[in-house]
Steps between C-alpha positions, in 0.01 A plus 500: 500500500334808651330397823189714436435300180534163674191286519347514844481136595603504866229511765545613857253441782453692822256485789282783627212521743139584407533873576813523289325313217212749503738798503715353221194424286364854550834655402535277195148587386559873545831485314344362182786252469497123508594346834832383357589839354397681820716274716796518258485879489457528878790269580750541218497875438625782718165676500195318633189490283294813550139411567274790418135510587385597154145568617617809690644635177219397267190588702551880507573498128188297427293742705639792300431328168148409610430859602636638173300258287184588693566870435549430130177303474313783674620737228221565247743583220688169502469343152344148488821329382694652790219406740551137388873526578431647844253217570772248409740672738240485777450129433875442530515697825212292642680179407814620676300591814346152497838328456643694796213394726558126441 
């Protein structure tokens, strides 16, 4: 049977200190993976898991979108139905800003 399709039913334990626990937890959270998947990928594959600070990528894009939507809403010729769409986009941008600040 293909090993990648085997049921994962074996547990391994390891000990780390408090500082290592904090660092591991931060890296797992930033990866977007479960703890098990993060550790499997980090240990069993040739390439370690790339942890990307997504906020550094998203924040400039959100600022650009926010600026563009403000410019559109300042435009006197924007039809009402399009104004509603722009307002929805602004709401989504605000929600993203709030989720990044948590």
